[in-house]
C-alpha positions as YAML, in Angstrom:
chain: A
units: angstrom
residues:
- id: 1
  name: MET
  ca: [0.00, 0.00, 0.00]
- id: 2
  name: SER
  ca: [1.38, 3.39, -0.97]
- id: 3
  name: LYS
  ca: [1.76, 6.35, 1.30]
- id: 4
  name: ILE
  ca: [-0.81, 9.11, 1.22]
- id: 5
  name: PRO
  ca: [0.84, 12.32, 0.02]
- id: 6
  name: LYS
  ca: [0.49, 15.27, 2.38]
- id: 7
  name: ASN
  ca: [-0.44, 18.90, 1.74]
- id: 8
  name: LEU
  ca: [-2.62, 18.16, -1.29]
- id: 9
  name: SER
  ca: [-5.52, 20.42, -2.22]
- id: 10
  name: ASP
  ca: [-9.05, 19.04, -2.30]
- id: 11
  name: LYS
  ca: [-8.95, 19.12, -6.08]
- id: 12
  name: ASP
  ca: [-5.74, 17.09, -6.15]
- id: 13
  name: MET
  ca: [-7.06, 14.54, -3.65]
- id: 14
  name: LEU
  ca: [-10.17, 13.89, -5.73]
- id: 15
  name: LYS
  ca: [-8.34, 13.98, -9.05]
- id: 16
  name: ASN
  ca: [-8.89, 10.36, -10.09]
- id: 17
  name: PHE
  ca: [-12.00, 9.67, -8.00]
- id: 18
  name: VAL
  ca: [-14.93, 8.17, -9.89]
- id: 19
  name: GLU
  ca: [-18.20, 7.94, -7.98]
- id: 20
  name: GLU
  ca: [-19.96, 4.61, -8.27]
- id: 21
  name: PRO
  ca: [-23.63, 4.90, -9.25]
- id: 22
  name: THR
  ca: [-25.97, 4.30, -6.34]
- id: 23
  name: LEU
  ca: [-29.61, 3.31, -6.39]
- id: 24
  name: GLU
  ca: [-30.54, 6.86, -5.40]
- id: 25
  name: SER
  ca: [-28.50, 8.46, -8.19]
- id: 26
  name: MET
  ca: [-29.99, 6.09, -10.76]
- id: 27
  name: PHE
  ca: [-33.54, 6.98, -9.66]
- id: 28
  name: MET
  ca: [-32.72, 10.69, -9.63]
- id: 29
  name: GLU
  ca: [-31.30, 10.49, -13.14]
- id: 30
  name: ALA
  ca: [-34.32, 8.53, -14.41]
- id: 31
  name: GLY
  ca: [-36.66, 11.06, -12.78]
- id: 32
  name: GLU
  ca: [-34.87, 13.98, -14.41]
- id: 33
  name: LYS
  ca: [-35.10, 12.28, -17.80]
- id: 34
  name: MET
  ca: [-38.84, 11.71, -17.33]
- id: 35
  name: GLU
  ca: [-39.36, 15.35, -16.30]
- id: 36
  name: LYS
  ca: [-37.49, 16.57, -19.37]
- id: 37
  name: LYS
  ca: [-39.58, 14.30, -21.63]
- id: 38
  name: ALA
  ca: [-42.82, 15.49, -20.02]
- id: 39
  name: ALA
  ca: [-41.79, 19.15, -20.36]
- id: 40
  name: LYS
  ca: [-40.84, 18.63, -24.00]
- id: 41
  name: ARG
  ca: [-44.10, 16.80, -24.70]
- id: 42
  name: ALA
  ca: [-46.10, 19.60, -23.04]
- id: 43
  name: ALA
  ca: [-44.23, 22.22, -25.05]
- id: 44
  name: ASP
  ca: [-44.81, 20.30, -28.28]
- id: 45
  name: GLU
  ca: [-48.54, 19.93, -27.68]
- id: 46
  name: HIS
  ca: [-50.41, 23.00, -28.75]
- id: 47
  name: PRO
  ca: [-53.76, 23.64, -27.04]
- id: 48
  name: GLY
  ca: [-55.29, 23.97, -30.50]
- id: 49
  name: LYS
  ca: [-54.99, 20.20, -30.90]
- id: 50
  name: ASP
  ca: [-57.69, 19.70, -28.25]
- id: 51
  name: ILE
  ca: [-60.89, 21.29, -29.57]
- id: 52
  name: ARG
  ca: [-62.33, 21.56, -26.04]
- id: 53
  name: ILE
  ca: [-59.72, 24.11, -24.97]
- id: 54
  name: ALA
  ca: [-58.56, 25.44, -28.35]
- id: 55
  name: TYR
  ca: [-59.96, 28.92, -27.69]
- id: 56
  name: LEU
  ca: [-58.48, 29.27, -24.18]
- id: 57
  name: THR
  ca: [-55.22, 31.15, -24.02]
- id: 58
  name: GLN
  ca: [-52.60, 30.24, -21.43]
- id: 59
  name: ASP
  ca: [-53.47, 33.48, -19.60]
- id: 60
  name: VAL
  ca: [-57.14, 32.44, -19.28]
- id: 61
  name: ILE
  ca: [-56.16, 28.94, -18.14]
- id: 62
  name: ASP
  ca: [-53.86, 30.45, -15.48]
- id: 63
  name: LYS
  ca: [-56.62, 32.80, -14.26]
- id: 64
  name: ILE
  ca: [-59.16, 29.98, -14.02]
- id: 65
  name: GLY
  ca: [-56.66, 27.84, -12.12]
- id: 66
  name: LYS
  ca: [-55.89, 30.68, -9.70]
- id: 67
  name: LEU
  ca: [-59.57, 31.39, -9.05]
- id: 68
  name: LEU
  ca: [-60.35, 27.71, -8.51]
- id: 69
  name: LEU
  ca: [-57.50, 27.48, -6.01]
- id: 70
  name: GLU
  ca: [-58.84, 30.54, -4.14]
- id: 71
  name: LEU
  ca: [-62.30, 28.93, -4.09]
- id: 72
  name: LYS
  ca: [-60.85, 25.71, -2.71]
- id: 73
  name: VAL
  ca: [-59.08, 27.60, 0.08]
- id: 74
  name: ASP
  ca: [-62.26, 29.55, 0.95]
- id: 75
  name: LEU
  ca: [-64.30, 26.35, 1.05]
- id: 76
  name: TYR
  ca: [-61.69, 24.72, 3.27]
- id: 77
  name: LYS
  ca: [-61.89, 27.67, 5.67]
- id: 78
  name: GLU
  ca: [-65.66, 27.10, 5.84]
- id: 79
  name: GLY
  ca: [-65.05, 23.43, 6.66]
- id: 80
  name: ILE
  ca: [-66.12, 22.11, 3.26]
- id: 81
  name: VAL
  ca: [-63.58, 19.63, 1.96]
- id: 82
  name: ASP
  ca: [-65.76, 17.10, 0.12]
- id: 83
  name: TYR
  ca: [-67.42, 18.75, -2.86]
- id: 84
  name: ARG
  ca: [-67.82, 18.51, -6.61]
- id: 85
  name: MET
  ca: [-68.03, 21.21, -9.25]
- id: 86
  name: ASN
  ca: [-71.39, 21.77, -10.94]
- id: 87
  name: VAL
  ca: [-70.96, 23.28, -14.42]
- id: 88
  name: HIS
  ca: [-73.84, 24.87, -16.31]
- id: 89
  name: ARG
  ca: [-74.54, 27.63, -18.78]
- id: 90
  name: GLU
  ca: [-76.74, 30.66, -18.27]
- id: 91
  name: GLY
  ca: [-77.02, 32.67, -21.48]
- id: 92
  name: ASN
  ca: [-73.49, 33.70, -22.46]
- id: 93
  name: ASN
  ca: [-72.00, 32.76, -19.08]
- id: 94
  name: ILE
  ca: [-70.46, 29.49, -17.96]
- id: 95
  name: ILE
  ca: [-71.12, 28.95, -14.26]
- id: 96
  name: LEU
  ca: [-68.93, 26.78, -12.01]
- id: 97
  name: SER
  ca: [-70.42, 26.23, -8.58]
- id: 98
  name: PRO
  ca: [-69.26, 23.91, -5.81]
- id: 99
  name: VAL
  ca: [-71.78, 21.41, -4.49]
- id: 100
  name: GLU
  ca: [-71.00, 19.82, -1.15]
- id: 101
  name: HIS
  ca: [-71.21, 16.03, -0.92]
- id: 102
  name: LYS
  ca: [-73.51, 14.93, 1.85]
- id: 103
  name: ASN
  ca: [-71.91, 12.35, 4.13]
- id: 104
  name: LYS
  ca: [-74.22, 9.43, 4.81]
...
């Protein structure tokens, strides 16, 4: 066994070190690859391909999401956690209203 040289910098000590892949690093790498694929797929898909949301801009989708989150928080503050959304149309308006599930 050779002697360990003294007064080496951290960079010099780790010069020829190669980290062995661990189970954690393999899962992390696979997860990052999946996230990149999902992000690329989402970027490639244009909302115009789905006729149900073709006319909604990203700004409108963000606003709806924000308002629904605010509604969920308000309902939670009122103690309502089990509900469904009732969707109906009144003239030129689309109405979303929460309906509480009755526990039996």
